[in-house]
LUMTORSE-904057 format. One record per residue (C-alpha): chain; x, y, z; residue in three letters. Coordinates in steps of 0.5 Angstrom, whole numbers, always signed. Example, Ala and Ser with C-alpha at 12.3 -4.5 7.8 and 13.67 -1.06 7.14 Angstrom:
residues 2
('A', (+25, -9, +16), 'Ala')
('A', (+27, -2, +14), 'Ser')
***
This chain:
residues 189
('A', (+136, -35, +30), 'Unk')
('A', (+134, -40, +35), 'Unk')
('A', (+130, -47, +35), 'Unk')
('A', (+123, -44, +36), 'Unk')
('A', (+124, -40, +29), 'Unk')
('A', (+125, -46, +26), 'Unk')
('A', (+118, -50, +29), 'Unk')
('A', (+111, -47, +29), 'Unk')
('A', (+110, -47, +21), 'Unk')
('A', (+105, -52, +17), 'Unk')
('A', (+106, -59, +18), 'Unk')
('A', (+102, -61, +12), 'Unk')
('A', (+104, -54, +8), 'Unk')
('A', (+99, -55, +2), 'Unk')
('A', (+93, -58, +6), 'Unk')
('A', (+94, -53, +12), 'Unk')
('A', (+95, -47, +7), 'Unk')
('A', (+89, -48, +3), 'Unk')
('A', (+85, -49, +9), 'Unk')
('A', (+87, -43, +12), 'Unk')
('A', (+86, -39, +5), 'Unk')
('A', (+79, -41, +5), 'Unk')
('A', (+78, -38, +12), 'Unk')
('A', (+81, -32, +10), 'Unk')
('A', (+77, -31, +4), 'Unk')
('A', (+71, -33, +7), 'Unk')
('A', (+71, -28, +13), 'Unk')
('A', (+74, -22, +8), 'Unk')
('A', (+68, -24, +3), 'Unk')
('A', (+63, -24, +9), 'Unk')
('A', (+65, -18, +14), 'Unk')
('A', (+63, -19, +21), 'Unk')
('A', (+64, -26, +21), 'Unk')
('A', (+68, -29, +26), 'Unk')
('A', (+72, -36, +24), 'Unk')
('A', (+77, -41, +27), 'Unk')
('A', (+84, -41, +23), 'Unk')
('A', (+89, -46, +25), 'Unk')
('A', (+95, -49, +23), 'Unk')
('A', (+101, -44, +25), 'Unk')
('A', (+104, -43, +32), 'Unk')
('A', (+108, -37, +32), 'Unk')
('A', (+113, -35, +38), 'Unk')
('A', (+109, -31, +43), 'Unk')
('A', (+106, -26, +44), 'Unk')
('A', (+103, -27, +36), 'Unk')
('A', (+96, -30, +36), 'Unk')
('A', (+96, -37, +32), 'Unk')
('A', (+91, -34, +28), 'Unk')
('A', (+95, -28, +26), 'Unk')
('A', (+101, -33, +25), 'Unk')
('A', (+97, -38, +21), 'Unk')
('A', (+95, -32, +16), 'Unk')
('A', (+102, -29, +15), 'Unk')
('A', (+104, -36, +13), 'Unk')
('A', (+98, -37, +8), 'Unk')
('A', (+99, -30, +5), 'Unk')
('A', (+106, -28, +6), 'Unk')
('A', (+112, -30, +1), 'Unk')
('A', (+119, -26, -1), 'Unk')
('A', (+115, -21, -5), 'Unk')
('A', (+111, -19, +1), 'Unk')
('A', (+114, -14, +6), 'Unk')
('A', (+111, -14, +13), 'Unk')
('A', (+112, -9, +18), 'Unk')
('A', (+111, -12, +26), 'Unk')
('A', (+109, -7, +31), 'Unk')
('A', (+114, -6, +37), 'Unk')
('A', (+111, -11, +42), 'Unk')
('A', (+112, -16, +36), 'Unk')
('A', (+119, -14, +33), 'Unk')
('A', (+123, -15, +39), 'Unk')
('A', (+121, -23, +39), 'Unk')
('A', (+123, -29, +35), 'Unk')
('A', (+117, -27, +31), 'Unk')
('A', (+121, -24, +25), 'Unk')
('A', (+126, -30, +25), 'Unk')
('A', (+120, -34, +25), 'Unk')
('A', (+117, -31, +19), 'Unk')
('A', (+123, -30, +15), 'Unk')
('A', (+124, -37, +16), 'Unk')
('A', (+117, -40, +14), 'Unk')
('A', (+115, -35, +9), 'Unk')
('A', (+121, -31, +6), 'Unk')
('A', (+118, -25, +7), 'Unk')
('A', (+122, -19, +9), 'Unk')
('A', (+121, -15, +15), 'Unk')
('A', (+121, -8, +14), 'Unk')
('A', (+122, -2, +19), 'Unk')
('A', (+118, +3, +14), 'Unk')
('A', (+111, +3, +15), 'Unk')
('A', (+109, +6, +8), 'Unk')
('A', (+113, +0, +5), 'Unk')
('A', (+109, -6, +8), 'Unk')
('A', (+104, -10, +5), 'Unk')
('A', (+102, -13, +11), 'Unk')
('A', (+103, -10, +18), 'Unk')
('A', (+101, -14, +25), 'Unk')
('A', (+100, -11, +32), 'Unk')
('A', (+95, -8, +37), 'Unk')
('A', (+91, -3, +35), 'Unk')
('A', (+95, +3, +39), 'Unk')
('A', (+101, +0, +36), 'Unk')
('A', (+98, +1, +29), 'Unk')
('A', (+96, +8, +29), 'Unk')
('A', (+97, +13, +26), 'Unk')
('A', (+94, +8, +20), 'Unk')
('A', (+95, +14, +15), 'Unk')
('A', (+102, +12, +15), 'Unk')
('A', (+101, +5, +11), 'Unk')
('A', (+100, +5, +4), 'Unk')
('A', (+93, +6, +1), 'Unk')
('A', (+94, +5, -6), 'Unk')
('A', (+93, +10, -12), 'Unk')
('A', (+88, +11, -17), 'Unk')
('A', (+91, +7, -22), 'Unk')
('A', (+93, +1, -17), 'Unk')
('A', (+88, +1, -11), 'Unk')
('A', (+90, -6, -10), 'Unk')
('A', (+97, -3, -8), 'Unk')
('A', (+95, -2, -1), 'Unk')
('A', (+97, -5, +6), 'Unk')
('A', (+93, -10, +10), 'Unk')
('A', (+93, -9, +17), 'Unk')
('A', (+92, -15, +22), 'Unk')
('A', (+90, -12, +28), 'Unk')
('A', (+91, -17, +34), 'Unk')
('A', (+85, -16, +39), 'Unk')
('A', (+84, -19, +46), 'Unk')
('A', (+77, -22, +44), 'Unk')
('A', (+73, -22, +38), 'Unk')
('A', (+65, -20, +39), 'Unk')
('A', (+59, -20, +34), 'Unk')
('A', (+57, -14, +37), 'Unk')
('A', (+59, -7, +37), 'Unk')
('A', (+59, -3, +31), 'Unk')
('A', (+54, -4, +25), 'Unk')
('A', (+57, -6, +19), 'Unk')
('A', (+53, -6, +12), 'Unk')
('A', (+56, -7, +5), 'Unk')
('A', (+58, -12, +0), 'Unk')
('A', (+58, -19, +3), 'Unk')
('A', (+53, -17, +9), 'Unk')
('A', (+45, -19, +8), 'Unk')
('A', (+42, -14, +12), 'Unk')
('A', (+47, -12, +18), 'Unk')
('A', (+53, -15, +22), 'Unk')
('A', (+56, -13, +28), 'Unk')
('A', (+63, -13, +30), 'Unk')
('A', (+67, -10, +36), 'Unk')
('A', (+72, -5, +34), 'Unk')
('A', (+78, -2, +37), 'Unk')
('A', (+76, +5, +34), 'Unk')
('A', (+70, +7, +30), 'Unk')
('A', (+72, +13, +27), 'Unk')
('A', (+79, +11, +24), 'Unk')
('A', (+75, +5, +20), 'Unk')
('A', (+69, +10, +18), 'Unk')
('A', (+75, +15, +15), 'Unk')
('A', (+78, +9, +12), 'Unk')
('A', (+72, +7, +8), 'Unk')
('A', (+71, +14, +6), 'Unk')
('A', (+77, +13, +2), 'Unk')
('A', (+74, +8, -3), 'Unk')
('A', (+77, +5, -8), 'Unk')
('A', (+83, +7, -4), 'Unk')
('A', (+84, +5, +3), 'Unk')
('A', (+86, -1, +8), 'Unk')
('A', (+83, -8, +9), 'Unk')
('A', (+83, -11, +16), 'Unk')
('A', (+84, -18, +19), 'Unk')
('A', (+82, -18, +26), 'Unk')
('A', (+85, -24, +30), 'Unk')
('A', (+85, -26, +37), 'Unk')
('A', (+87, -33, +39), 'Unk')
('A', (+85, -38, +34), 'Unk')
('A', (+79, -33, +31), 'Unk')
('A', (+79, -29, +25), 'Unk')
('A', (+75, -23, +22), 'Unk')
('A', (+76, -18, +17), 'Unk')
('A', (+74, -11, +15), 'Unk')
('A', (+75, -10, +8), 'Unk')
('A', (+75, -2, +6), 'Unk')
('A', (+68, -3, +2), 'Unk')
('A', (+64, -4, +9), 'Unk')
('A', (+60, +2, +12), 'Unk')
('A', (+60, +3, +19), 'Unk')
('A', (+55, +6, +24), 'Unk')
('A', (+56, +7, +32), 'Unk')
***
């Protein structure tokens, strides 16, 4: 473990995690909304938004899968030091997965829950170049009429929504920005 693994956590953990948690809940409740989320400084190449989200949501009981572009860096040590979260190699065992869209494919490898326990599904944190309020049209809970969000691949998100109440939930991150796409959201091209 190098010294960078020991830094980059929340300076005031209770305050920063509470603020970040509110942002995460807000974007999940309002699909398509893009917000700023700050507090964590993970090792490169992970975005600060993804790092802050992991610091907020992970603990020793939340296994995390890191995409190959992230697993070879200091990120695994950083995550274990600051959250205690185990980093797993088995995608199906992960409660959270982080990486660029292409590295997360096929998303069918991740747990989608069971009819008895739909909440036992994975949440994917998709690292994006940018987040844009244009592209796919979103409808559903938390959206007044429609919203728009640039997505890497529409069909996979539509197929995921068709699994409801099973399926994956998504956070999209770029720099210090975050958006969310819960499985309840209906998407159009």
